[in-house]
C-alpha positions in Angstrom: 21.8 -27.4 -68.7 25.1 -28.2 -70.6 27.0 -31.4 -69.8 30.6 -31.4 -69.6 30.7 -35.2 -69.8 28.5 -35.2 -73.0 30.6 -32.5 -74.6 33.7 -34.3 -74.0 32.2 -37.8 -75.4 30.7 -36.2 -78.4 34.1 -34.2 -78.9 36.1 -37.4 -78.9 33.6 -39.4 -80.7 33.7 -37.0 -83.7 37.3 -36.7 -83.7 37.6 -40.5 -83.5 35.1 -40.9 -86.5 36.9 -38.0 -88.5 40.2 -39.9 -87.9 39.0 -43.3 -88.6 37.2 -42.3 -91.8 40.2 -40.8 -93.1 42.2 -44.0 -92.2 39.4 -46.1 -93.7 39.5 -44.1 -96.9 43.3 -44.6 -97.1 43.0 -48.3 -96.1 40.1 -49.0 -98.8 42.4 -47.5 -101.6 45.5 -49.6 -100.5 43.2 -52.7 -100.1 41.8 -52.3 -103.5 45.2 -51.9 -105.0 46.6 -55.0 -103.0 43.6 -57.1 -104.1 44.0 -56.3 -107.8 47.9 -57.1 -107.4 46.9 -60.2 -105.7 44.5 -61.2 -108.4 47.0 -60.4 -111.2 49.7 -62.3 -109.6 47.2 -65.3 -109.5 46.5 -65.0 -113.2 50.4 -65.1 -113.7 51.0 -68.0 -111.3 48.2 -70.0 -112.9 49.5 -69.3 -116.4 52.8 -70.6 -115.4 51.5 -73.7 -113.8 49.3 -74.6 -116.9 52.3 -74.0 -119.0 54.3 -76.6 -116.8 51.6 -79.1 -116.8 51.2 -78.9 -120.8 55.1 -79.2 -121.2 54.5 -82.6 -119.0 51.7 -83.8 -121.4 53.5 -82.6 -124.5 57.3 -82.3 -124.2 57.9 -81.3 -127.9 56.0 -79.2 -130.2 53.9 -81.6 -132.7 51.9 -80.6 -135.6 48.6 -81.6 -134.4 47.1 -81.9 -130.8 48.4 -84.9 -129.1 46.2 -88.0 -128.1 46.9 -86.9 -124.4 44.4 -84.0 -125.2 41.6 -85.3 -122.9 43.9 -85.9 -120.2 45.2 -82.4 -120.5 41.8 -81.0 -120.5 40.9 -83.1 -117.5 44.0 -81.7 -115.7 43.2 -78.0 -116.5 39.7 -78.6 -115.1 41.1 -80.0 -111.8 43.9 -77.6 -111.2 42.9 -74.3 -112.6 39.1 -74.2 -112.8 38.7 -74.9 -109.0 40.3 -71.8 -108.1 37.9 -69.6 -110.2 40.4 -68.9 -113.0 39.5 -69.5 -116.6 42.3 -70.9 -119.1 42.9 -71.6 -122.4 45.9 -73.1 -124.0 46.9 -72.8 -127.7 49.8 -73.7 -130.1 51.2 -70.7 -132.4 52.0 -72.2 -135.8 52.5 -69.0 -137.6 51.8 -65.3 -137.1 48.2 -65.9 -138.2 47.6 -69.4 -137.2 46.9 -70.2 -133.6 45.5 -73.6 -132.6 43.7 -74.1 -129.4 44.4 -77.2 -127.7 42.6 -77.0 -124.2 40.0 -74.6 -122.8 38.1 -74.4 -119.4 34.5 -74.3 -120.0 33.8 -70.8 -118.8 36.9 -69.4 -120.2 36.4 -66.7 -123.2 37.1 -68.2 -126.6 40.2 -67.0 -128.5 41.7 -65.3 -125.4 45.1 -66.3 -126.7 45.0 -64.2 -129.6 45.9 -61.1 -127.6 49.4 -59.9 -127.1 51.5 -61.4 -124.3 50.9 -59.7 -120.9 47.9 -58.2 -119.1 44.7 -57.2 -121.1 41.2 -56.6 -120.9 38.6 -58.4 -123.3 34.9 -58.5 -123.6 33.0 -61.8 -124.6 29.5 -62.6 -124.2 28.6 -59.2 -122.7 31.1 -59.7 -119.6 34.5 -58.1 -119.2 37.4 -60.3 -118.6 40.8 -59.4 -117.1 43.4 -61.6 -119.1 47.0 -62.6 -118.9 48.6 -64.1 -121.9 52.0 -66.1 -121.4 54.0 -67.3 -124.5 56.4 -70.1 -123.9 57.9 -70.9 -127.4 55.0 -72.1 -129.7 52.8 -72.6 -126.4 50.6 -69.7 -125.5 48.3 -69.7 -122.2 45.7 -67.4 -121.3 44.3 -67.1 -117.9 41.2 -64.9 -117.2 39.0 -63.3 -114.4 35.7 -61.7 -114.7 35.8 -58.2 -113.7 32.3 -58.3 -112.0 33.4 -61.1 -110.0 36.6 -59.1 -109.0 34.2 -56.2 -108.0 32.1 -58.4 -106.0 35.0 -59.8 -103.9 36.3 -56.3 -103.5 32.8 -55.3 -102.2 32.9 -58.3 -99.9 36.3 -57.4 -98.5 35.2 -53.8 -98.0 32.0 -54.9 -96.1 34.1 -57.0 -93.8 36.4 -54.1 -93.2 33.7 -51.7 -92.7 32.1 -54.0 -90.1 35.3 -54.5 -88.3 35.7 -50.7 -88.3 32.0 -50.0 -87.0 32.4 -52.7 -84.3 35.7 -51.2 -83.2 34.5 -47.7 -83.3 31.6 -48.6 -81.2 33.9 -50.2 -78.7 36.1 -46.9 -78.7 33.0 -44.8 -78.1 32.1 -47.2 -75.0 35.6 -46.9 -73.7 35.7 -43.3 -74.1 32.4 -42.7 -72.2 33.7 -45.1 -69.4 37.1 -43.2 -69.4 35.5 -39.8 -69.3 33.2 -40.9 -66.6 36.3 -42.2 -64.6 38.1 -39.0 -65.1 35.5 -36.7 -64.2 35.1 -38.6 -60.8 37.2 -35.9 -58.9 34.6 -33.4 -60.1 31.8 -35.5 -58.6 33.7 -35.8 -55.5 34.1 -32.4 -55.2 30.6 -31.6 -55.7 29.6 -34.3 -53.1 31.8 -32.7 -50.7 30.3 -29.2 -51.2 26.9 -30.4 -51.1 27.5 -32.2 -47.9 29.1 -29.0 -46.2 27.3 -26.9 -43.8 26.6 -23.3 -44.6 28.7 -22.0 -41.8 31.7 -24.4 -42.5 34.8 -22.6 -43.8 37.3 -25.4 -43.6 39.4 -26.1 -46.8 38.2 -28.4 -49.4 40.2 -31.6 -49.7 38.6 -33.1 -52.8 40.5 -32.5 -56.0 43.7 -31.3 -54.4 45.7 -34.1 -55.8 44.4 -33.7 -59.5 46.5 -31.1 -61.6 43.8 -29.7 -63.3 41.6 -29.3 -60.4 44.3 -28.0 -58.1 44.0 -24.5 -58.9 40.2 -24.3 -58.8 40.5 -26.1 -55.3 43.2 -23.7 -54.2 41.0 -20.7 -55.3 38.2 -22.0 -53.5 40.1 -22.5 -50.2 41.5 -19.0 -50.6 37.9 -17.8 -51.0 36.8 -19.8 -47.9 39.8 -18.5 -45.8 38.9 -15.0 -46.7 35.3 -15.6 -45.9 36.5 -17.2 -42.7 38.7 -14.3 -41.9 35.9 -11.8 -42.6 33.5 -13.9 -40.3 36.0 -13.8 -37.6 36.6 -10.1 -38.1 33.0 -9.4 -37.9 32.6 -11.3 -34.7 35.7 -9.7 -33.1 34.3 -6.3 -34.2 30.9 -7.1 -32.7 32.4 -8.4 -29.5 34.7 -5.3 -29.1 32.1 -2.9 -30.0 29.8 -4.5 -27.6 32.3 -4.3 -24.9 33.5 -0.9 -25.6 29.8 0.5 -25.7 28.7 -1.4 -22.5 30.6 1.1 -20.3 29.4 4.4 -21.6 25.8 2.9 -21.7 26.1 1.8 -18.1 27.6 5.2 -17.1 24.6 7.0 -18.8 22.1 4.8 -17.2 23.7 5.5 -13.6 23.7 9.2 -14.3 20.2 9.2 -15.4 19.1 7.4 -12.3 21.0 9.8 -10.3 19.3 12.7 -11.9 15.9 11.0 -11.5 16.7 10.4 -7.7 17.9 14.2 -7.5 14.7 15.5 -9.2 12.5 13.6 -6.8 14.4 15.1 -3.8 13.5 18.9 -3.4 16.7 21.2 -3.2 19.1 18.8 -5.1 18.8 20.4 -8.6 22.5 21.0 -8.8 23.2 17.3 -8.5 20.6 16.5 -11.1 22.2 18.9 -13.6 25.6 17.6 -12.8 24.4 13.9 -13.5 22.7 15.0 -16.8 25.8 16.9 -18.0 27.9 13.7 -17.2 25.3 11.6 -19.1 25.4 14.1 -21.9 29.1 13.8 -22.1 28.9 10.0 -22.0 26.4 10.1 -24.8 28.8 12.5 -26.7 31.5 9.8 -26.1 29.4 6.8 -27.4 28.5 9.1 -30.5 32.1 9.5 -31.3 32.9 5.7 -30.6 30.0 4.7 -33.1 31.3 7.3 -35.8 34.8 5.8 -35.6 33.6 2.2 -35.6 31.4 2.9 -38.6 34.4 4.5 -40.4 36.6 1.5 -39.4 34.2 -0.7 -40.8 34.0 1.1 -44.1 37.7 1.3 -44.3 38.4 -2.3 -43.6 35.3 -3.6 -45.6 36.4 -1.8 -48.9 39.4 -3.4 -51.0 40.1 0.3 -52.2 38.4 2.8 -50.2 36.3 5.6 -51.6 36.4 4.2 -55.0 40.0 4.5 -55.4 40.3 8.3 -55.9 43.8 9.7 -55.6 45.1 12.8 -54.0 47.6 14.8 -55.9 50.8 15.3 -53.9 50.3 19.2 -54.1 47.0 18.6 -52.4 48.3 17.0 -49.3 49.3 20.3 -47.6 45.7 21.2 -48.0 44.5 18.2 -46.2 46.9 18.6 -43.7 45.8 22.0 -42.9 42.3 21.1 -42.9 42.9 18.3 -40.4 44.9 20.5 -38.0 42.0 23.0 -38.0 39.3 20.4 -37.4 41.5 18.6 -34.5 42.1 21.9 -32.9 38.3 22.8 -33.0 37.3 19.2 -31.6 40.0 19.8 -28.7 38.8 23.3 -28.0 35.2 22.0 -27.8 36.0 18.9 -25.7 38.6 20.4 -23.2 38.1 24.2 -23.5 41.7 24.6 -24.8 43.8 23.5 -27.6 47.6 23.3 -27.7 49.2 25.0 -30.6 50.5 23.0 -33.8 53.5 23.9 -35.5 52.9 22.9 -39.3 55.8 22.8 -41.5 55.9 21.8 -45.3 59.3 21.0 -46.5 58.6 19.9 -50.2 59.8 22.5 -52.6 57.1 23.7 -54.8 59.1 23.4 -58.1 59.9 19.8 -57.5 58.9 17.9 -60.5 58.1 14.6 -58.7 56.1 16.5 -56.1 54.1 18.3 -58.8 53.4 15.4 -61.1 52.9 12.7 -58.4 50.1 11.6 -56.2 49.2 9.2 -53.3 46.6 6.4 -53.9 44.3 7.9 -50.9 41.4 10.1 -51.2 41.8 13.5 -49.7 38.9 12.8 -47.1 40.5 9.6 -45.7 43.9 11.5 -45.8 42.5 14.2 -43.6 40.7 11.6 -41.4 43.9 9.7 -40.7 46.0 13.1 -40.0 42.9 14.0 -37.6 43.0 10.9 -35.8 47.0 11.2 -35.1 46.4 14.8 -34.2 43.5 14.2 -32.0 45.7 11.6 -30.2 48.7 14.0 -30.0 46.6 16.8 -28.8 45.0 14.7 -26.1 48.2 13.6 -24.5 50.3 16.7 -25.1 52.0 18.3 -22.3 53.9 21.4 -21.8 53.8 24.9 -23.5 55.5 23.9 -26.5 53.5 23.3 -29.9 52.6 19.9 -31.4 55.0 19.6 -34.3 53.6 18.5 -37.6 55.9 18.2 -40.8 55.1 17.3 -44.3 58.3 16.2 -46.2 59.1 14.7 -49.6 61.7 11.7 -49.2 63.8 10.9 -52.4 63.4 7.5 -54.1 66.1 4.8 -53.9 67.0 5.5 -57.6 67.6 8.6 -59.6 64.0 8.3 -61.4 62.1 7.0 -58.4 59.3 9.2 -57.4 60.1 9.1 -53.7 57.7 9.0 -50.8 55.3 11.6 -48.9 55.9 11.5 -45.3 54.0 13.2 -42.6 55.4 13.4 -39.0 53.7 14.3 -35.7 55.4 14.8 -32.5 54.1 15.5 -29.1 55.4 16.0 -25.7 53.2 13.8 -23.7 53.9 10.7 -21.6 54.7 8.7 -24.7 54.7 5.0 -25.1 57.4 2.4 -24.9 58.4 0.1 -28.0 56.3 -2.7 -26.8 53.2 -0.3 -26.4 54.0 1.3 -29.9 53.3 -2.2 -31.3 49.9 -2.6 -29.2 48.8 0.9 -30.0 47.4 0.2 -33.4 45.2 -2.7 -32.4 41.5 -1.8 -32.0 40.3 -0.6 -28.4 43.9 -0.6 -27.0 44.3 2.3 -24.6 47.2 3.0 -22.3 45.6 3.1 -18.8 42.1 2.3 -20.5 40.3 2.9 -17.3 41.2 6.8 -17.2 41.5 7.5 -20.7 39.0 9.4 -22.6 39.6 8.1 -26.0 37.9 5.1 -27.6 41.1 3.2 -28.7 40.0 3.3 -32.6 41.9 6.5 -33.9 45.5 4.9 -34.5 43.8 1.7 -35.9 42.0 3.9 -38.3 45.0 5.7 -39.4 46.9 2.5 -39.8 44.3 0.9 -42.0 44.0 4.1 -44.3 47.7 4.1 -44.6 47.9 0.5 -45.8 44.9 1.1 -48.0 47.1 3.3 -50.2 50.2 1.0 -49.9 51.6 3.2 -47.1 52.6 2.6 -43.6 52.2 4.1 -40.2 54.9 4.0 -37.6 55.0 4.9 -33.9 58.2 5.5 -32.4 59.1 6.6 -28.6 61.1 10.0 -28.2 61.8 11.9 -25.0 59.6 13.5 -24.3 56.4 12.3 -26.2 55.7 10.2 -29.0 56.5 10.4 -33.0 54.0 9.2 -35.6 54.9 8.9 -39.2 52.5 8.7 -41.9 54.3 7.5 -45.3 52.8 6.8 -48.7 54.8 6.4 -52.0 54.5 8.7 -54.7 53.0 7.3 -57.8 53.6 9.1 -61.3 50.4 10.7 -62.9 48.6 8.4 -65.3 
């Protein structure tokens, strides 16, 4: 299993090592240059100090070494040799004659013969870094062994690397501690989720105050809210379905018992047949209710019903005619007669927006929504006039907007008030539910189908009757 903490620590450690390696390489070069310059400055300072000491013991040039040569030699050993710098002092008599007057024991011989300034000589198999100072006839040469300089540089590098290593180990430890502390909100979120009960849908609190975790927690809470809404929807659906189906089941049971008692009594066959007919009607009503419940569950349970198949605008008229035919057949079968339906299609056949547009609702669901509204209109229609059904194309707000497709149905029944129009699209709501033969699901299914394609269902009272408007925005092809 991959560890986020291990990845963070290793990534930061590698980045730190790379950065420190670059800085260390740069610092080593700088330190070597500074060390060489410091040692060269020491050679220069030592040469000048020896020159001043010689002038104290020998104020003026003499043709031969002065009697104070022993004291000068002792002074050179006490001042110069203790600092690890080799030194040789000579007098220049002519261009070819150089007379040494003092030298430390480890100083290379004839080192003053070189030109003034810095140089490199090899004596006795060892390489020396020399500096020659000429002050009149006095010439002073100070020297350092290059191998001792290299040893000093290696010692300084070891000290530097050791310091870097200890500091790097401390940085790694701090990185581990800081990463562990920074990942603590994740651990708290994990602990809270682990302690939750399976049925708990309350919002998660851990991590809401962390900027990086807040979007994740918000998405998780949104998911929990949708799950809570789905659970509540299923509970309401189950409770409503159980309540709605209890009445026809009770009626069927009663009618069957009446039929059984009538069949047990001679001469009461007509009552038995009537009771069985009523039971059959109750079964048909319950079957229709179950079909509508299943259809409502499919529509509400899908984000885009029927796989997001669209219906071309030109095919809406066909779906409307099919829905009218099926609704009139159902009304004829249930009540023995069906009111006439006046269907009018207003969109012009040559309209470009109408020919190229489509609505985001499958044709089957479109016919189902129109059929549910027609069933409701035919059930409550009164008078000799027909039920009016109109398909129209509404223009868009702008000149290039595709507009909307609108289906309007009007019956001449008792109608609804404005308050009842708001309640009518709720599940199982019926006006005068005790006497109504419907299930109270048709308008709910029609509204949900309309909303699934970005449309609306509007109910408005009129006199007489009720007006229902299904409206979907037209979308351009492709």
